[in-house]
C-alpha positions in Angstrom: -5.1 6.8 -1.7 -2.2 6.2 0.7 -2.5 3.4 3.3 -3.6 3.9 6.9 -0.8 4.3 9.5 -0.2 4.8 13.2 1.2 7.9 14.9 2.0 8.7 18.6 -0.7 10.4 20.5 2.0 12.0 22.8 5.7 12.0 23.6 6.9 9.0 25.7 10.3 8.4 27.3 11.7 5.1 28.3 15.2 4.1 29.6 17.0 0.8 29.3 20.5 -0.2 30.5 22.8 -2.5 28.7 26.3 -3.3 30.1 26.2 -0.2 32.1 25.4 2.0 29.1 22.2 4.0 29.6 19.9 4.4 26.6 17.1 7.0 27.1 14.6 7.0 24.2 12.0 9.6 23.5 9.3 9.0 20.8 7.0 11.8 19.8 4.5 12.9 17.1 5.6 15.4 14.5 3.8 16.8 11.4 6.8 17.9 9.3 10.5 17.5 8.9 11.1 20.9 10.4 9.2 19.8 13.6 11.2 16.6 13.7 14.5 18.5 13.5 13.4 20.8 16.2 12.5 17.8 18.4 16.0 16.3 17.9 17.7 19.7 18.6 15.7 20.0 21.8 16.8 16.6 23.0 20.4 17.4 22.2 20.2 20.6 24.2 18.6 18.8 27.1 21.2 16.0 27.1 24.2 17.9 25.9 26.5 15.9 28.2 25.5 12.6 26.7 27.9 10.5 24.6 25.5 10.3 21.7 22.0 11.6 20.7 21.0 9.4 17.8 17.8 10.0 15.9 15.4 8.8 13.2 12.1 10.1 11.9 9.4 9.2 9.3 7.1 11.9 7.9 4.0 11.4 5.8 1.5 8.6 5.4 3.5 7.6 2.3 6.7 7.6 4.3 8.0 10.2 1.8 10.6 11.5 4.3 12.9 9.1 6.2 16.0 10.2 8.0 18.5 8.5 10.4 21.5 9.9 12.2 24.2 7.9 14.1 25.6 11.0 15.8 29.1 9.6 16.1 28.3 5.9 16.6 29.7 3.5 13.9 27.9 4.0 10.6 24.6 2.1 10.5 24.6 0.9 14.1 22.2 3.5 15.6 20.0 5.6 13.4 19.4 2.9 10.8 18.1 0.2 13.3 16.0 3.0 14.9 14.5 3.9 11.6 13.9 0.3 10.7 12.0 -0.2 13.9 9.7 2.7 13.2 9.0 1.4 9.7 8.5 -2.1 10.9 5.9 -1.0 13.4 4.0 0.9 10.8 4.3 4.4 12.4 4.7 7.7 10.6 4.7 11.4 11.5 7.0 10.2 14.3 10.5 11.0 15.6 12.7 9.0 17.9 15.8 10.1 19.7 18.0 7.7 21.7 20.4 9.4 24.2 23.3 7.2 25.2 25.5 7.5 28.2 28.5 5.2 27.7 29.1 2.9 30.6 32.6 1.8 29.8 31.9 -1.5 28.1 32.0 -1.6 24.3 29.0 -3.4 22.8 30.3 -4.0 19.3 28.4 -3.3 16.1 25.8 -6.0 16.6 25.3 -5.0 20.1 24.7 -1.4 19.2 22.2 -2.3 16.5 20.3 -4.4 19.0 20.5 -1.8 21.7 19.3 1.1 19.6 16.5 -0.9 17.9 15.4 -2.4 21.2 15.3 1.0 22.8 12.9 2.4 20.2 10.8 -0.8 20.2 10.4 -0.9 23.9 9.4 2.8 24.0 6.9 2.2 21.2 5.4 -0.6 23.3 4.6 2.1 25.9 3.4 4.8 23.5 -0.3 5.3 22.9 -0.9 5.3 19.2 -3.7 6.7 17.1 -4.8 5.4 13.7 -4.6 7.7 10.7 -6.8 6.9 7.8 -6.9 8.1 4.2 -9.1 11.1 3.5 -9.6 13.7 0.8 -10.1 17.4 1.0 -13.3 18.4 -0.7 -14.2 22.0 -1.7 -17.9 22.8 -1.2 -19.2 26.0 -2.7 -22.6 27.4 -1.8 -24.5 30.7 -1.7 -24.6 32.8 1.4 -28.2 32.0 2.1 -27.4 28.3 2.7 -23.9 28.7 4.0 -24.9 29.2 7.6 -26.8 26.0 8.1 -24.1 24.1 6.2 -21.3 25.4 8.3 -23.2 24.6 11.6 -23.9 21.1 10.4 -20.3 20.6 9.2 -18.9 21.5 12.6 -21.3 19.0 14.2 -20.4 16.2 11.7 -17.4 13.8 11.5 -16.0 15.9 8.7 -13.1 18.3 9.4 -13.5 21.9 8.2 -10.1 23.2 7.3 -11.0 26.6 5.8 -14.0 28.8 5.1 -13.6 31.3 2.3 -16.1 34.2 1.8 -16.6 35.9 -1.6 -19.5 36.0 -4.1 -20.2 32.5 -2.7 -18.9 30.7 0.4 -16.3 28.0 -0.1 -15.6 25.3 2.5 -12.5 23.1 2.4 -13.6 19.9 4.2 -11.5 16.8 4.9 -13.6 13.7 4.4 -12.4 10.2 5.4 -12.2 7.8 2.4 -15.0 5.5 3.8 -17.3 8.5 4.0 -16.7 9.8 0.5 -19.6 8.0 -1.2 -22.2 9.5 1.2 -20.7 13.0 1.4 -22.3 14.5 -1.8 -25.7 13.3 -0.8 -25.3 14.7 2.7 -24.4 18.1 1.3 -27.2 18.0 -1.3 -29.8 17.4 1.4 -28.6 20.4 3.4 -28.3 22.8 0.5 -31.3 21.6 -1.7 -28.8 20.4 -4.2 -27.4 23.9 -4.8 -23.8 23.3 -3.7 -20.9 22.5 -5.9 -18.3 19.9 -4.8 -14.8 19.6 -6.1 -12.3 16.9 -4.9 -8.8 18.0 -3.8 -5.7 16.6 -2.3 -5.3 13.3 -0.4 -4.6 13.6 3.3 -5.0 11.6 6.5 -7.3 12.1 9.4 -7.5 10.5 12.9 -9.7 7.4 12.7 -12.9 8.5 14.3 
């Protein structure tokens, strides 16, 4: 299964000033690349008068999507250090946008790299993070007679019910944290008198309870 990671609990903004240039960073949680792009577009609309709106995001516990954009700054001096800061901090499902208002003093390539990386790092220092742990989606199938009790107990349990499907039987798609997987079949068997079928599905992440 993929490794645990951290993700922001909420969007946080923080501003620093370096040689009269203002760097306003926003870091927020996102669950998809589309959401990350929307976050970036919203910041650009909000600060359309800024000199630059540079961005970076990491999507997925396996960091499968990584993007960085310098937005007109010299190549590799803005988006790349922002992305590297996110990866170094072990965060994912996260987007960062740094809005720069040029203050009249050029920082040079090294200065820009430090400024953009520091802006994201200092904002992350202020951002409440939540741990995301590996889990697996399990499909539990049971007859209608036993489904009611099982559904009630699932909603009261640490397991996350993602879907309930009604047909000849009732199917529950339940996300179970990796550490709870060994006990889950026995828990279901106790509630259903051993009459439920269980099939493992895709790997996901859940908030660390």
